[in-house]
N, CA, C and O of each residue as an XYZ file, in Angstrom:
760
protein
N      10.707    -13.083    -13.449
C       9.214    -13.306    -13.940
C       9.026    -11.881    -14.795
O       9.443    -10.742    -14.585
N       8.257    -12.431    -15.792
C       7.618    -11.308    -16.507
C       6.352    -11.164    -16.139
O       5.682    -11.859    -15.375
N       5.920     -9.696    -17.061
C       4.567     -9.309    -16.265
C       3.810    -10.189    -15.858
O       3.441    -10.400    -14.703
N       3.345    -11.187    -17.600
C       2.666    -12.268    -17.380
C       2.419    -13.411    -15.993
O       1.472    -13.882    -15.363
N       3.738    -13.479    -16.003
C       3.915    -14.367    -14.472
C       3.844    -13.861    -12.975
O       3.871    -14.461    -11.900
N       3.728    -12.352    -13.366
C       3.262    -11.856    -12.265
C       1.865    -11.694    -11.846
O       1.439    -11.235    -10.787
N       1.258    -12.127    -12.806
C      -0.054    -11.792    -12.771
C      -0.779    -13.105    -13.380
O      -1.742    -12.971    -14.135
N      -0.245    -14.468    -12.998
C      -0.450    -15.767    -13.211
C      -1.029    -16.152    -11.992
O      -2.178    -16.536    -11.777
N      -0.180    -16.014    -11.298
C      -0.822    -16.349     -9.582
C      -0.436    -15.043     -8.797
O       0.362    -14.267     -9.325
N      -1.034    -14.729     -7.399
C      -1.169    -13.807     -6.866
C       0.004    -14.263     -6.168
O       0.345    -15.336     -5.670
N       0.711    -12.689     -6.327
C       2.655    -12.784     -5.411
C       2.548    -12.769     -4.137
O       2.046    -11.721     -3.730
N       2.970    -13.924     -2.898
C       2.933    -14.205     -1.777
C       3.984    -13.676     -1.110
O       4.816    -14.356     -1.710
N       4.724    -12.948     -0.277
C       5.756    -12.488     -0.165
C       6.101    -12.701      1.698
O       5.752    -11.769      2.422
N       6.467    -13.372      2.050
C       7.436    -13.750      3.573
C       8.369    -13.036      3.565
O       9.006    -12.640      2.589
N       8.544    -12.787      4.802
C       9.640    -12.155      5.821
C       9.533    -12.721      6.794
O       8.630    -13.522      7.035
N      10.619    -12.352      7.689
C      10.880    -12.936      8.947
C       9.902    -13.192     10.061
O       9.943    -14.065     10.927
N       8.844    -12.063      9.816
C       7.449    -12.084     10.977
C       6.192    -11.737     10.013
O       5.132    -11.834     10.632
N       6.093    -11.496      9.152
C       5.080    -11.429      8.558
C       4.672    -12.222      6.537
O       5.607    -12.605      5.833
N       3.332    -12.270      6.094
C       3.369    -12.776      5.031
C       2.372    -11.776      4.468
O       1.296    -11.613      5.042
N       2.689    -11.087      3.347
C       1.698    -10.540      2.514
C       1.241    -11.180      1.483
O       1.928    -11.748      0.635
N      -0.131    -11.098      1.526
C      -0.745    -12.161      0.547
C      -1.945    -11.331     -0.186
O      -1.927    -10.101     -0.140
N      -2.733    -11.861     -0.698
C      -4.140    -11.801     -1.491
C      -5.196    -11.534     -0.470
O      -5.173    -12.243      0.537
N      -5.928    -10.807     -0.557
C      -7.178    -10.593      0.417
C      -8.428    -10.779     -0.068
O      -8.598    -10.161     -1.119
N      -9.433    -11.444      0.328
C     -10.479    -12.050      0.404
C     -11.523    -11.720      0.921
O     -11.441    -11.368      2.098
N     -12.676    -11.706      0.363
C     -14.293    -11.259      1.147
C     -13.896    -11.839      2.735
O     -14.209    -11.058      3.633
N     -13.457    -12.704      3.021
C     -13.481    -13.801      4.358
C     -12.662    -12.502      5.449
O     -12.934    -12.424      6.647
N     -11.707    -11.617      4.790
C     -11.356    -10.404      5.344
C     -11.974     -9.245      5.778
O     -11.479     -8.484      6.610
N     -13.025     -9.094      5.245
C     -13.534     -7.878      5.317
C     -13.583     -7.498      7.336
O     -13.089     -6.535      7.921
N     -14.054     -8.207      7.685
C     -14.238     -7.860      9.117
C     -12.837     -7.134      9.771
O     -12.788     -6.024     10.302
N     -11.653     -8.146      9.558
C     -10.511     -7.588      9.908
C      -9.928     -6.026      9.528
O      -9.386     -5.186     10.246
N     -10.321     -6.013      7.917
C     -10.197     -4.718      7.177
C     -11.135     -3.691      8.091
O     -10.688     -2.724      8.708
N     -12.201     -4.007      8.057
C     -13.536     -2.826      8.604
C     -12.497     -2.502     10.365
O     -12.387     -1.385     10.871
N     -11.959     -3.647     10.886
C     -11.629     -3.465     12.599
C     -10.618     -2.019     12.400
O     -10.825     -1.012     13.077
N      -9.392     -2.115     11.254
C      -8.535     -1.110     11.490
C      -8.819     -0.501     10.735
O      -7.723      0.061     10.736
N      -9.588      0.240      9.600
C     -10.183      1.423      9.289
C     -11.281      1.719      9.840
O     -11.954      2.456      9.119
N     -11.848      1.413     10.999
C     -12.636      1.916     11.625
C     -11.974      2.738     12.839
O     -12.786      3.338     13.543
N     -10.826      2.835     13.131
C      -9.914      3.422     13.609
C      -9.635      5.104     13.778
O      -8.407      5.173     13.800
N      -9.837      5.621     13.826
C      -9.407      7.030     13.261
C      -8.247      7.589     13.624
O      -7.987      8.751     13.311
N      -7.275      6.699     14.444
C      -5.815      6.864     14.149
C      -5.407      6.252     13.215
O      -4.205      6.482     13.076
N      -5.930      5.321     12.208
C      -5.467      4.921     11.253
C      -6.330      5.858      9.585
O      -5.893      5.781      8.437
N      -7.169      6.385      9.894
C      -7.609      7.471      8.672
C      -6.913      8.819      8.897
O      -6.749      9.689      8.041
N      -6.527      8.858     10.181
C      -6.644     10.229     10.429
C      -5.702     10.985      9.343
O      -5.909     12.193      9.227
N      -4.731     10.426      8.568
C      -4.044     10.927      7.602
C      -4.276     10.882      6.625
O      -3.605     11.462      5.771
N      -5.503     10.049      6.319
C      -5.958      9.933      4.661
C      -6.546     10.541      4.463
O      -6.911     11.457      5.201
N      -7.064     10.211      2.899
C      -7.973     11.462      1.811
C      -9.171     11.016      1.946
O     -10.098     11.759      1.622
N      -9.462      9.598      2.493
C     -10.993      9.382      2.913
C     -11.232      8.607      4.328
O     -10.307      8.391      5.110
N     -12.393      8.268      4.533
C     -12.457      8.028      5.847
C     -12.535      6.662      6.097
O     -12.893      6.294      7.216
N     -12.257      5.854      5.238
C     -12.571      4.250      5.175
C     -13.556      3.573      4.796
O     -14.457      4.204      5.349
N     -14.030      2.786      4.282
C     -14.926      1.729      4.330
C     -16.151      1.806      5.504
O     -15.810      1.235      6.539
N     -17.282      2.301      5.538
C     -17.988      1.929      6.861
C     -18.647      1.125      7.002
O     -19.675      1.487      7.575
N     -18.604     -0.240      6.686
C     -19.248     -1.392      6.956
C     -18.506     -2.267      6.587
O     -17.588     -1.923      5.843
N     -18.631     -3.724      6.970
C     -17.990     -4.912      6.492
C     -18.790     -5.220      5.708
O     -18.876     -6.442      5.831
N     -19.561     -4.854      4.837
C     -19.841     -5.091      3.040
C     -19.253     -4.497      2.713
O     -18.424     -5.048      1.988
N     -19.065     -3.004      2.858
C     -18.203     -1.874      2.158
C     -17.040     -2.292      1.629
O     -16.490     -2.121      0.540
N     -16.689     -3.060      2.932
C     -15.014     -3.542      2.747
C     -14.994     -4.849      1.932
O     -13.918     -5.126      1.401
N     -16.007     -5.675      1.761
C     -15.937     -6.870      1.232
C     -16.208     -6.382     -0.585
O     -15.970     -7.266     -1.408
N     -16.615     -5.218     -1.030
C     -16.818     -4.537     -1.796
C     -15.392     -4.299     -2.587
O     -15.001     -4.728     -3.672
N     -14.836     -3.532     -1.710
C     -13.155     -2.701     -1.497
C     -12.716     -3.681     -2.039
O     -12.341     -3.467     -3.192
N     -12.516     -5.459     -1.410
C     -11.392     -6.179     -1.643
C     -12.063     -6.736     -2.887
O     -11.210     -7.236     -3.620
N     -13.128     -6.814     -3.319
C     -13.606     -7.565     -4.600
C     -12.899     -6.607     -5.375
O     -12.142     -7.172     -6.165
N     -12.851     -4.998     -5.463
C     -12.647     -4.058     -6.326
C     -10.793     -3.975     -6.689
O     -10.200     -3.657     -7.720
N     -10.264     -4.438     -5.266
C      -8.890     -4.299     -5.323
C      -8.534     -5.437     -6.400
O      -8.130     -5.203     -7.538
N      -8.755     -6.724     -5.840
C      -8.860     -8.131     -6.890
C      -9.192     -8.068     -8.097
O      -8.547     -8.733     -8.908
N     -10.494     -7.096     -8.614
C     -10.461     -6.565    -10.156
C      -9.501     -6.303    -10.848
O      -9.044     -6.700    -11.920
N      -9.044     -4.997     -9.502
C      -7.924     -4.480    -10.310
C      -6.459     -5.180    -10.376
O      -5.726     -4.577    -11.160
N      -5.987     -6.044     -9.895
C      -5.145     -7.025     -9.708
C      -5.153     -8.038    -11.089
O      -4.146     -8.433    -11.677
N      -6.522     -8.335    -11.427
C      -7.039     -9.039    -12.490
C      -6.791     -8.262    -13.665
O      -6.674     -8.801    -14.766
N      -6.696     -6.919    -13.480
C      -6.318     -5.868    -14.496
C      -5.050     -5.555    -14.808
O      -4.809     -5.012    -15.886
N      -4.056     -5.853    -13.909
C      -2.646     -5.433    -13.848
C      -2.511     -3.915    -13.318
O      -1.446     -3.303    -13.234
N      -3.787     -3.423    -12.976
C      -3.551     -2.261    -12.247
C      -3.098     -1.535    -10.838
O      -2.923     -0.396    -10.405
N      -3.009     -3.043    -10.344
C      -2.748     -2.562     -8.773
C      -2.303     -4.357     -8.215
O      -2.737     -5.391     -8.722
N      -1.306     -4.232     -7.022
C      -1.257     -5.608     -6.659
C      -1.392     -5.330     -4.866
O      -0.473     -4.836     -4.213
N      -2.681     -5.747     -4.292
C      -2.892     -5.221     -2.980
C      -2.626     -6.265     -2.220
O      -3.226     -7.336     -2.309
N      -1.775     -6.037     -1.484
C      -1.089     -7.296     -0.224
C      -2.065     -6.655      0.894
O      -2.315     -5.476      1.145
N      -2.572     -7.978      1.534
C      -3.101     -7.710      3.179
C      -1.714     -8.080      3.748
O      -0.850     -8.679      3.107
N      -1.619     -7.729      4.804
C      -0.300     -7.918      5.720
C      -0.801     -8.673      6.820
O      -1.462     -8.059      7.658
N      -0.551    -10.228      7.009
C      -0.263    -11.141      8.154
C       0.839    -11.304      8.969
O       2.012    -11.276      8.597
N       0.452    -11.467     10.032
C       1.680    -12.417     11.137
C       1.993    -14.025     10.203
O       1.205    -14.887      9.814
N       3.234    -13.927     10.111
C       3.588    -15.615      9.777
C       2.469    -16.310     10.498
O       2.168    -15.872     11.608
N       1.658    -17.584      9.893
C       1.272    -18.184     10.590
C      -0.280    -17.849     10.849
O      -1.129    -18.656     11.229
N      -0.426    -16.795     10.628
C      -1.521    -16.375     11.487
C      -2.478    -15.589      9.997
O      -1.953    -15.022      9.039
N      -4.105    -15.821     10.255
C      -4.971    -15.375      9.263
C      -5.354    -13.875      8.975
O      -5.373    -13.266      7.906
N      -5.730    -13.362     10.581
C      -6.173    -12.138     10.510
C      -5.409    -10.806      9.910
O      -4.253    -10.535     10.237
N      -6.126    -10.066      9.061
C      -5.308     -8.495      8.309
C      -4.630     -7.661      9.231
O      -5.377     -7.160     10.072
N      -3.872     -7.476      9.286
C      -3.365     -6.567     10.348
C      -3.306     -5.151      9.279
O      -3.836     -4.123      9.700
N      -2.746     -5.142      8.103
C      -2.668     -3.688      7.179
C      -2.906     -4.419      5.849
O      -3.419     -5.506      5.584
N      -2.310     -3.368      5.047
C      -2.525     -3.558      4.029
C      -1.061     -2.583      3.134
O      -0.416     -1.733      3.748
N      -0.758     -2.964      1.548
C       0.379     -2.225      1.093
C      -0.281     -2.327     -0.448
O      -0.783     -3.368     -0.871
N      -0.222     -1.410     -1.015
C      -0.757     -1.410     -2.499
C       0.364     -0.650     -3.304
O       0.771      0.505     -3.181
N       0.694     -1.541     -4.068
C       1.680     -1.177     -5.336
C       0.923     -1.114     -6.647
O       0.343     -2.014     -7.254
N       1.135      0.742     -7.063
C       0.213      0.681     -8.328
C       0.904      1.281     -9.662
O       1.917      1.936     -9.417
N       0.668      1.216    -10.569
C       1.682      2.248    -11.459
C       0.939      3.413    -11.715
O      -0.285      3.331    -11.823
N       1.672      4.763    -11.855
C       1.068      6.158    -11.593
C       0.216      6.096    -12.641
O      -0.859      6.667    -12.458
N       0.417      5.458    -13.907
C      -0.825      5.573    -15.143
C      -0.843      3.934    -15.843
O      -0.043      3.018    -15.650
N      -1.823      3.966    -16.538
C      -2.125      2.426    -17.012
C      -1.735      1.285    -15.976
O      -2.069      1.244    -14.792
N      -0.967      0.380    -16.661
C      -1.089     -1.109    -15.993
C      -0.075     -1.428    -16.058
O       0.504     -0.833    -16.967
N       0.768     -2.380    -15.342
C       1.685     -3.021    -15.327
C       2.289     -3.343    -16.371
O       1.435     -4.075    -16.871
N       3.469     -3.342    -17.363
C       4.182     -3.728    -18.069
C       5.305     -4.248    -17.882
O       6.019     -3.980    -16.916
N       5.654     -5.230    -18.984
C       6.932     -6.097    -19.233
C       8.049     -5.040    -18.783
O       8.839     -5.404    -17.912
N       8.156     -3.817    -19.299
C       9.428     -2.925    -19.573
C       8.716     -1.841    -18.629
O       8.143     -1.015    -19.340
N       8.594     -1.624    -17.527
C       7.720     -0.101    -16.729
C       7.953      1.160    -17.203
O       9.134      1.446    -17.401
N       7.351      1.755    -17.369
C       7.751      3.255    -18.256
C       7.079      3.858    -17.366
O       7.007      4.994    -17.834
N       6.475      3.865    -16.283
C       5.916      4.515    -15.342
C       6.342      4.342    -14.141
O       6.737      3.209    -13.869
N       6.397      5.515    -12.956
C       6.953      5.109    -11.762
C       5.691      4.619    -10.878
O       4.552      5.043    -11.078
N       5.986      3.782     -9.989
C       5.021      3.112     -9.238
C       4.311      3.800     -8.000
O       5.031      4.727     -7.629
N       3.329      3.712     -7.331
C       3.128      4.583     -6.336
C       2.561      3.378     -5.387
O       1.976      2.370     -5.782
N       2.874      3.726     -4.048
C       3.022      2.987     -2.703
C       2.336      3.552     -1.778
O       2.826      4.550     -1.251
N       0.931      3.035     -1.305
C       0.256      3.122     -0.192
C       0.092      2.041      0.962
O      -0.174      0.919      0.531
N       0.180      2.135      2.106
C      -0.389      1.284      2.980
C      -0.997      1.613      4.350
O      -0.864      2.798      4.657
N      -1.504      0.997      5.066
C      -2.061      0.958      6.277
C      -2.107     -0.398      6.979
O      -2.202     -1.560      6.585
N      -1.985      0.309      8.399
C      -1.246     -0.823      9.609
C      -2.269     -0.439     10.561
O      -2.822      0.661     10.592
N      -2.550     -1.723     11.578
C      -3.587     -1.651     12.770
C      -2.681     -0.979     13.366
O      -1.483     -1.074     13.095
N      -3.306     -0.015     14.491
C      -2.402      0.665     15.632
C      -1.678     -0.336     16.354
O      -0.466     -0.162     16.484
N      -2.292     -1.507     16.921
C      -1.423     -2.028     17.700
C      -0.483     -2.679     17.448
O       0.047     -3.309     18.364
N       0.138     -2.760     15.876
C       1.377     -2.737     15.492
C       2.484     -1.714     15.134
O       3.566     -1.699     14.548
N       1.761     -0.978     15.703
C       2.916      0.511     14.966
C       3.897      0.452     15.677
O       3.738     -0.277     16.656
N       5.209      1.096     15.555
C       6.174      0.856     16.702
C       7.040     -0.283     16.848
O       7.720     -0.396     17.868
N       7.081     -1.114     15.955
C       7.281     -2.401     15.877
C       8.178     -3.048     14.870
O       8.744     -4.142     14.887
N       8.155     -1.963     13.880
C       8.901     -2.303     12.854
C       8.147     -3.009     11.443
O       8.512     -3.095     10.270
N       7.218     -3.351     11.998
C       6.398     -4.235     10.711
C       6.169     -3.596      9.670
O       6.578     -4.012      8.586
N       5.584     -2.643      9.769
C       5.669     -1.643      8.540
C       7.037     -1.731      7.482
O       7.022     -1.741      6.251
N       8.271     -1.793      8.453
C       8.985     -1.430      7.288
C       9.513     -2.443      7.099
O      10.292     -2.357      6.150
N       9.460     -3.926      7.789
C       9.352     -5.309      6.870
C       8.039     -5.485      5.678
O       8.062     -6.211      4.684
N       7.226     -4.826      6.009
C       6.610     -5.452      4.878
C       6.951     -4.616      3.558
O       6.990     -5.053      2.408
N       7.212     -3.180      4.038
C       7.395     -2.128      2.665
C       8.678     -2.500      2.214
O       8.793     -2.374      0.995
N       9.820     -2.975      2.877
C      10.887     -4.113      2.614
C      10.901     -5.231      1.593
O      11.686     -5.470      0.676
N       9.892     -5.798      1.980
C       9.847     -7.408      1.305
C       8.956     -6.400     -0.116
O       9.086     -7.072     -1.139
N       8.333     -5.376     -0.358
C       7.992     -4.921     -1.530
C       8.902     -4.306     -2.419
O       8.635     -4.250     -3.619
N      10.004     -3.815     -1.934
C      10.986     -3.182     -2.532
C      11.800     -4.020     -2.962
O      12.266     -3.808     -4.081
N      12.205     -5.172     -2.252
C      12.602     -6.194     -2.665
C      12.214     -6.712     -4.090
O      12.951     -6.732     -5.076
N      10.402     -7.289     -3.975
C      10.011     -7.878     -4.978
C      10.141     -6.932     -6.363
O      10.501     -7.390     -7.447
N       9.769     -5.482     -6.118
C      10.343     -4.689     -7.131
C      11.249     -4.956     -7.840
O      11.110     -5.294     -9.015
N      12.724     -4.810     -7.031
C      13.493     -5.214     -7.495
C      14.013     -6.174     -8.350
O      14.804     -5.941     -9.263
N      13.488     -7.432     -7.994
C      13.772     -8.982     -8.671
C      12.716     -9.069     -9.573
O      13.064     -9.632    -10.611
N      11.246     -8.623     -9.551
C      10.387     -8.977    -10.479
C       9.770     -7.925    -11.608
O       9.365     -8.127    -12.752
N       9.879     -6.582    -10.717
C       9.112     -5.478    -11.977
C       9.934     -4.909    -12.407
O       9.896     -4.813    -13.634
N      11.015     -4.281    -11.739
C      12.063     -3.419    -12.170
C      11.533     -2.127    -12.628
O      11.459     -1.841    -13.823
N      11.195     -1.411    -11.753
C      10.417     -0.203    -12.086
C      11.570      0.611    -11.160
O      11.993      0.273    -10.055
N      11.947      1.804    -11.971
C      13.187      2.729    -11.781
C      12.747      3.346    -10.617
O      13.576      3.505     -9.721
N      11.476      3.769    -10.436
C      10.989      4.818     -9.571
C       9.885      4.096     -8.666
O       8.901      3.502     -9.107
N      10.318      4.295     -6.975
C       8.272      3.891     -6.796
C       8.424      5.118     -5.606
O       9.357      5.413     -4.858
N       7.329      5.574     -5.757
C       7.065      7.205     -4.852
C       5.906      7.107     -4.358
O       5.137      6.387     -4.995
N       5.477      7.633     -3.347
C       4.628      7.626     -2.052
C       4.617      9.123     -1.498
O       5.615      9.781     -1.203
N       3.401      9.489     -1.426
C       2.601     10.190     -1.522
C       2.034     10.456      0.339
O       1.104      9.766      0.757
N       2.580     11.284      1.082
C       2.130     11.226      2.677
C       1.695     12.744      3.218
O       2.352     13.640      2.688
N       0.890     13.095      3.997
C       0.317     13.556      4.588
C       1.276     14.627      5.492
O       1.776     14.030      6.446
N       1.651     16.038      5.431
C       2.707     16.496      6.295
C       2.727     15.814      7.733
O       3.840     15.513      8.164
N       1.588     15.533      8.538
C       1.672     15.218      9.515
C       1.937     14.194     10.159
O       2.146     13.944     11.346
N       1.893     13.446      8.925
C       2.347     11.601      9.480
C       3.704     11.518      9.298
O       4.414     11.078      8.394
N       4.006     12.297     10.887
C       5.795     11.880     11.318
C       5.994     10.427     10.712
O       6.762     10.031      9.835
N       5.018      9.747     11.497
C       5.942      8.300     11.491
C       5.853      7.522     10.028
O       6.672      6.668      9.688
N       4.604      7.998      9.124
C       4.919      7.163      7.846
C       6.185      7.751      6.940
O       6.785      7.148      6.049
N       6.421      9.129      7.435
C       7.640      9.736      6.669
C       8.943      9.026      7.077
O       9.828      8.685      6.292
N       8.941      8.834      8.528
C      10.074      8.284      9.171
C      10.072      6.858      8.324
O      11.010      6.666      7.550
N       9.147      5.963      8.444
C       9.427      4.706      7.661
C      10.011      4.884      6.488
O      10.893      4.099      6.140
N       9.610      5.984      5.642
C       9.963      5.727      3.846
C      11.424      6.147      4.091
O      12.281      5.401      3.618
N      11.910      7.468      4.908
C      13.087      8.112      4.577
C      14.171      6.546      5.342
O      15.247      6.133      4.911
N      13.363      6.013      6.543
C      14.539      4.721      6.673
C      14.811      3.716      5.463
O      15.850      3.146      5.132
N      13.954      3.700      5.097
C      14.061      2.677      3.646
C      14.893      3.171      2.577
O      15.143      2.467      1.599
N      15.279      4.197      2.694
C      16.040      5.218      1.532
C      15.074      6.160      0.695
O      15.618      6.943     -0.084
N      13.902      6.155      0.771
C      12.693      7.206     -0.133
C      13.557      8.764      0.775
O      14.074      8.917      1.881
N      13.319      9.666     -0.438
C      14.010     10.450     -0.659
C      13.195     11.757     -0.477
O      12.709     11.820     -1.606
N      12.691     12.898      0.211
C      11.634     13.557     -0.009
C      12.069     14.489     -0.962
O      13.216     14.916     -1.092
N      10.775     14.861     -1.817
C      11.255     15.467     -3.166
C      10.561     17.161     -2.998
O      11.021     18.118     -3.621
N       9.697     17.230     -2.285
C       8.626     18.351     -2.146
C       7.691     18.411     -1.547
O       7.562     17.407     -0.848
N       6.814     19.196     -1.429
C       5.550     19.452     -1.216
C       4.241     19.492     -1.911
O       3.536     20.463     -1.638
N       3.825     18.708     -2.674
C       2.325     19.183     -3.290
C       1.463     20.079     -3.329
O       0.571     19.449     -3.897
N       1.055     21.063     -3.157
C      -0.041     22.005     -2.499
C      -1.405     21.728     -2.572
O      -1.570     21.786     -3.790
N      -2.129     21.553     -2.253
C      -3.580     21.207     -2.168
C      -3.732     19.871     -3.094
O      -4.808     19.871     -3.692
N      -3.042     18.915     -3.312
C      -3.029     17.776     -4.357
C      -4.016     16.914     -4.156
O      -4.467     16.381     -5.169
N      -4.473     16.631     -3.142
C      -5.766     16.094     -3.096
C      -7.052     16.687     -2.547
O      -7.261     17.867     -2.265
N      -7.858     15.673     -2.452
C      -9.311     16.625     -2.003
C      -9.724     14.926     -1.378
O      -9.837     13.787     -1.832
N      -9.859     15.727      0.087
C     -10.387     14.681      1.273
C     -11.595     13.952      0.918
O     -12.388     14.891      0.846
N     -12.359     12.761      0.611
C     -13.385     12.330      0.365
C     -14.646     12.875      1.032
O     -15.652     13.266      0.439
N     -14.441     12.843      2.385
C     -15.533     13.442      3.002
C     -15.192     14.947      3.222
O     -15.972     15.617      2.546
N     -14.249     15.790      3.971
C     -14.691     16.872      4.208
C     -14.820     17.887      3.138
O     -15.467     18.912      3.350
N     -14.070     17.596      1.657
C     -13.920     18.082      0.324
C     -12.858     18.930      0.955
O     -13.487     19.948      0.667
N     -12.043     19.294      1.422
C     -10.954     20.058      2.105
C      -9.721     19.727      0.841
O      -9.745     18.656      0.234
N      -8.865     20.598      0.610
C      -7.831     20.486     -0.390
C      -6.671     19.569      0.784
O      -6.880     19.760      1.982
N      -5.659     18.743      0.438
C      -4.427     18.351      1.341
C      -3.368     18.599      0.367
O      -3.353     18.557     -0.863
N      -2.305     18.923      1.427
C      -1.007     19.088      1.157
C      -0.275     17.529      1.078
O      -0.665     16.761      1.957
N       0.632     17.046      0.223
C       1.489     15.777      0.496
C       2.831     16.161      0.465
O       3.291     17.161     -0.087
N       3.463     15.255      1.128
C       4.856     15.267      0.220
C       5.047     14.169     -0.298
O       4.593     13.057     -0.030
N       6.043     14.671     -1.388
C       6.012     13.486     -2.082
C       7.716     13.017     -1.568
O       8.549     13.702     -0.975
N       7.783     11.943     -1.944
C       9.000     11.230     -1.727
C       9.225      9.772     -2.896
O       8.341      9.273     -3.591
N      10.282      9.462     -2.834
C      10.546      8.588     -4.242
C      11.633      8.070     -3.528
O      12.219      8.658     -2.619
N      11.912      6.851     -4.001
C      13.101      5.650     -4.181
C      13.630      5.297     -5.979
O      13.007      5.186     -7.035
N      14.359      5.255     -5.783
C      15.093      4.989     -6.945
C      15.681      3.832     -7.227
O      16.601      3.618     -6.438
N      15.526      2.928     -8.085
C      16.110      1.702     -8.481
C      17.221      1.844     -9.919
O      16.936      2.322    -11.016
N      18.585      1.237     -9.453
C      19.194      1.579    -10.677
C      19.112      0.148    -11.756
O      19.583      0.204    -12.892
């Protein structure tokens, strides 16, 4: 699958328990439900969208970014179920997805707390890693994680990501305006 094929129709991914699919404005209430939980936003650099209307606009912006080849925004659902329980975002660190990737990809993800500690995010991220390996062929996927987000660090290390270091005062929190440290982790593909 070349870059053109990758963006001709949204790539749905299926695992044993999950479907990763394109989100639509009808998913805004589900998205708002988990972003409204401070357990979800505690280790992020923003507080999440503050209304269902803001979630609709966010989903539309993600889908526009997909059409522009700058982002693949998956919504995570249980197999055979419609409600969004989380998201996975895959994006080039610069520019857009290319036929032969020159730049690393960055991965980001969120999950509704009801599904924490059940292997759901590991399963979703593994599907995205497999998708990269088969279709995108990026040499490096990286993640930036708040140092106190022990669960996220554990999931990434379980998938083979290696911790590379701490980026001090790397991000500014959208609401508090405080600068945040992040741990950089990466997975290399041959």
